[in-house]
Steps between C-alpha positions, in 0.01 A plus 500: 500500500771562237477754217387244246212393723409864557503562126274202437264614773471859378515467123192616306441340162537740213163525330287723278522867596257563783207711382504696826869587449446599137193708582661686788829567321327600177299766683819626663687522168207661316462762770872579485492545122180707505678743731786527248747324725728222374506124529841333475626143467829351618634151556788277609712753686665226709620774734703246697655202321672187623877524533524133411243272343324292762633707792287738713748790510391790278634837387340801334466476124732709284213731393362546852561876532389565141173312548406677822595838353299439182184388677506786748561757227227356274213448742291742703267430790205496257642238261470121499778244462408149382801294602507168315705295741844402628602783730799305628649155457309248704765418761519835671553621856508883512125550522521810718704683237272383219201633689668839557598529133157409363318736732694794350334439162204738461159418362279192510689174453350170381707179521428225251684223679797340322669167559765672714256698716517254787355691794140536609257760375510651849869579464463653153213714622723620784738613223231724354326277244126553518429173319687171458351277229598212273355672193220733397317630195439864410290571188591156365873556560640216711782584744710204620859431595559218253369517144197275481259360246188710522188625325558868570599778261853535642703323769736747673766305690856477627714196594696447176723807556465640152646198322197466272501120501170329581432148617140527388360567153521879476171685465450836670768549765728795573788485747542817706870418545554535125390864537760571776252416774776332701668834567217755477121524509340491153168671437218253447386660175853458359508134604171427326596706198827309461341155478455501121862589426624274780313205349720523191819447701422192712622141464323178591687212660273225374708226656385622841136582430283438806790437737517823692189711463158478653204469265202707612237226508294458818641233726806431285859523615773340298737297721797734457309809606336321789846420634612860449200639685561260789819695568337841470382581851704478819352550846580852609553599865561859390162644596464840666 
């Protein structure tokens, strides 16, 4: 069985946030905040990047040391990190080193899977993530990797790397990367508080509306996103 067949076998359709995920994670976040600890968001570190487009060889990103230093200096064992996807570029081999690096990060870590997070949930949990989800809702705040159409108060996301250009009609999104979330953890309250000012700086690329972003309607995947998600999960022999 080749990688493509494995991907097709293992892929899970992206769908509405699971109520069980949202309920469990909401309780965890509420408990953390009630105890006066902090909840952080980060996204799109791409800790290892491809040396050449289309080739599997990767190298550490230019901000690698800065990112690891920032996250370890910011977080304590009592804090929570909501990581909004894309830990590394998809074609990546040095999984042992990734696991060692991620396990040094203190606190509770939640992975909201991005389009470049290609390994199984089992592997990411072996790296120290307590939960691996496609999306979840906390007090009507939707957390997802890509910005999505939604009926929530705010959509906290990553994926567009701070460029502020949307391929969907803009409504209530805020990109953690635009708040330096690609190089350091950003407190959740600051992310939510920044949405109003952020909304005044975005652009809409109307020529590409509906091409690249999932619409949160039950049972609906647009063709582009379905193809993306079919390359999202690779069979993972790295199981302790």
